[in-house]
C-alpha positions as CSV (number, residue, x, y, z in Angstrom):
1,M,2.7,8.1,-33.9
2,A,3.7,4.7,-33.1
3,T,2.7,1.5,-35.2
4,I,1.0,-1.5,-34.1
5,Q,4.2,-3.7,-34.1
6,D,5.7,-0.8,-32.0
7,K,3.1,-0.7,-29.5
8,A,3.1,-5.0,-29.0
9,S,7.1,-4.9,-28.0
10,L,6.1,-2.5,-25.3
11,Y,4.3,-5.4,-23.5
12,R,6.7,-8.1,-23.9
13,L,7.9,-9.4,-20.2
14,E,11.5,-9.9,-22.0
15,R,11.8,-6.7,-22.2
16,F,12.3,-6.4,-18.6
17,D,15.1,-7.8,-16.0
18,P,13.4,-10.7,-14.0
19,D,15.5,-9.9,-11.1
20,I,14.1,-6.7,-11.2
21,L,10.5,-7.6,-12.1
22,A,10.9,-10.1,-8.9
23,K,12.0,-7.3,-6.4
24,M,8.8,-4.8,-7.4
25,P,6.6,-5.7,-5.1
26,S,8.8,-5.4,-2.1
27,D,9.9,-2.0,-3.7
28,L,6.2,-1.0,-4.3
29,S,5.4,-1.6,-0.6
30,G,8.2,0.3,1.0
31,Y,7.4,3.1,-1.1
32,A,3.8,2.9,0.2
33,M,4.5,2.9,3.7
34,A,6.5,5.8,3.2
35,I,3.8,8.3,2.0
36,G,1.0,6.1,4.2
37,G,-0.2,3.8,2.2
38,M,-0.9,3.3,-1.8
39,P,-3.6,5.6,-3.4
40,R,-7.3,4.7,-2.8
41,N,-8.5,6.0,-6.0
42,H,-7.3,7.9,-9.2
43,L,-8.1,10.9,-7.4
44,E,-5.5,10.8,-4.7
45,V,-2.6,10.6,-6.9
46,F,-3.0,14.3,-7.2
47,E,-3.0,14.9,-3.8
48,K,0.6,15.3,-1.9
49,R,1.2,12.6,0.9
50,G,3.8,12.2,3.2
């Protein structure tokens, strides 16, 4: 089981490369266009699309 200190380190932005974070929105929109859009709700995550 992870300790509270371990969990706190998961949410630190310093862990991530700023270039990758800046590129993430365009990557996500590209993936969404490839599969016909992002899921509208949590149930659509399990349906195969594209």
